[in-house]
C-alpha positions as CSV (number, residue, x, y, z in Angstrom):
1,M,0.0,0.0,0.0
2,S,1.2,3.5,-0.7
3,I,-0.4,6.6,0.6
4,E,-0.3,10.2,-0.7
5,C,-0.9,12.8,1.9
6,S,-0.6,16.4,2.9
7,A,1.9,16.6,5.7
8,S,2.8,19.2,8.3
9,I,5.0,19.4,11.3
10,E,2.9,20.0,14.4
11,P,3.8,22.8,16.8
12,Q,5.6,21.7,20.0
13,T,2.6,22.5,22.1
14,A,0.5,20.0,20.1
15,R,2.8,17.0,20.6
16,P,1.1,14.0,22.2
17,R,2.4,12.8,25.5
18,F,5.2,10.2,25.2
19,K,3.6,6.9,25.9
20,P,5.3,4.4,28.3
21,L,5.0,1.6,25.6
22,W,7.2,3.7,23.3
23,T,10.2,3.1,25.7
24,A,10.6,-0.3,24.0
25,F,11.9,1.7,21.0
26,W,13.2,4.8,22.8
27,P,14.3,3.8,26.3
28,D,15.5,7.3,27.2
29,G,12.3,8.9,26.1
30,P,11.8,11.6,23.5
31,G,15.0,13.3,22.3
32,R,15.4,17.0,21.6
33,D,14.7,16.3,17.9
34,Y,11.3,14.7,18.6
35,V,8.7,16.0,16.2
36,V,5.2,15.0,15.3
37,I,4.2,15.0,11.6
38,S,0.5,15.1,10.9
39,C,-0.6,13.5,7.6
40,I,-4.0,13.9,6.0
41,P,-4.4,11.2,3.3
42,Q,-5.6,12.3,-0.2
43,A,-5.1,9.0,-2.1
44,M,-3.9,5.5,-1.6
45,E,-3.0,2.7,-3.9
46,I,-3.5,-0.9,-2.9
47,W,-1.8,-4.0,-4.2
48,A,-2.4,-7.5,-2.9
49,G,-1.4,-10.6,-4.9
50,Y,-3.4,-13.0,-2.9
51,A,-6.6,-10.9,-3.6
52,V,-5.8,-10.7,-7.3
53,I,-5.0,-7.0,-7.0
54,A,-1.5,-6.7,-8.5
55,P,0.3,-4.1,-10.7
56,D,2.2,-5.0,-13.9
57,P,4.1,-7.2,-14.7
58,F,1.8,-9.6,-12.9
59,G,-1.0,-8.9,-15.4
60,R,-3.3,-7.1,-12.9
61,R,-3.7,-3.5,-11.9
62,S,-3.6,-2.0,-8.4
63,L,-6.6,-0.3,-6.9
64,R,-6.4,3.5,-6.4
65,L,-8.7,5.3,-4.0
66,E,-8.9,9.1,-4.0
67,R,-10.5,11.4,-1.5
68,R,-13.1,13.6,-3.3
69,D,-15.6,15.8,-1.5
70,G,-15.0,13.9,1.7
71,E,-15.6,10.5,0.2
72,W,-13.2,7.7,-0.9
73,V,-13.8,6.8,-4.5
74,A,-12.1,4.3,-6.8
75,A,-10.0,5.9,-9.6
76,T,-8.2,4.8,-12.6
77,R,-4.4,5.2,-12.8
78,D,-5.0,8.1,-15.2
79,G,-7.1,9.8,-12.6
């Protein structure tokens, strides 16, 4: 799956609290360079060989969904 999104860096005051579970990856807690990136998805493309959704060269095409007027709609590769 690939996702196209509009991304922005959240202000320091909007950062979520550092969760205790995250210490498995960051034992010392958040570093000085800790940032939160907010992503709003605009489109996504899905490929799944087992579900017969596959791009070339496998002879099938991926499924593309685009956000239009607040709804997710299927789109062709050409838009």
